C-alpha positions, 0 to 999 in steps of 0.5 A: 708253681701256679697251674691255672688251666692245665688240660694238656701238659704239652701245651703251656703258657708262661706268664711273667708278671709282677703279681697276683692281680695281673694273673687274675685279670689274665685268667678271668679274661681268657675264661670269659672269652672261652679261650682256656683251650687246652693250655696250662697257664704258669706264672713267673713273678718278677719286677719289669724294671729289675729284669730290664736292668739285668738284661741291659747289663748282661746283654743290651750293653754288648755292642755285638748283642742281637736278639738271637743271643737271648734265651728268655728261660735261661735269662730268668734262671740267671736272674731268679730261679723258679721251678716253672722254668724247667718246663717247655712252653708254647707261648711266653707273655710278659704282662707289666704295668707301665708305671712311669712314676716308679723310681726305677722307670727307664723309657730306654730300657722299656723301649728295648724290652718292647722291641725284643719281646715282640712274639709270644711263640719266640722270645715272648710278647710284652704287654704293658698296662697304661698306666697299670692293670686296672686300666682294663676296666677304666670305663665310665660307661658301657657302651661308651656313648660319649667316647670318653675312654677314647680320649681318656688320659691320666696325670703322672702326678696322680700316679705318684700319689696313688690316686689312680687305683681309687679313681678306677674303683670309684668311677668304673661302671664295672664293679667287679672284673670277676663278674664281668659279662661277656657283652661288657668284655666285648665292649671293652675290647672294641673300644680298646682296639679302637683307641689303639687304632687311633694312637697307632697304625695297628700294624706289627709295630703297634706296641712299640709305637704306642710305647714311644707315643706314651713316653713322649707324652709323659716327657712333654705333658706329664700325662699318658693315655689310659689303655690296656694292651693285654686285651690284644692277646686275644687278637694276637692269638686269633685275629680272625675271631676277633677282627669284627671288634676292631673299628679301623 
């Protein structure tokens, strides 16, 4: 059991993710934005492709399936038990890397997951990192004077060779996310919001539309846009507070 910020045991967020890096980025992100509030953050670790396959076999293939048939906590208990599943949660977040180079990658299953997990206070909200969590700091400069980030893509072949993480490490203007300034984080959010508005209509279907666009680009060009949707948790949680960071 991982308890990151427990102040009020009656208000908890369950974060379903693959590893500690996702957890660390999320907790630092909240702390830098002073969004700790009175929530406890609990972690359930799994792999999105394996979880997606479990859901496909047990639920999605049923011709009479509806979203109401899913209780995500019960699904996780069936899939892999963890004691954090015995608590009640105010919000449920699924944070995973898109990773199209993974041999278990299935765009059909991912699109279904993105459609089903579309509300954090209900079944949960899926936030995909394109191509992976490190994309949150993949900026050559801040402010992005030359708009490089807005058109930045990555080659799927480079992902297969494991080059992306090293690319970010060597080229990012942010040496450490742990020590990131509030000003830099605001820039990151602003440009990420702006890129999302370019790629989608920034409406209630923005995550689904972005995923479809990414899948199509991977299929046709073997490339995908670099963008991290995790930063939108702040906007989803309190759109009024962060509205001024969006340039639409």
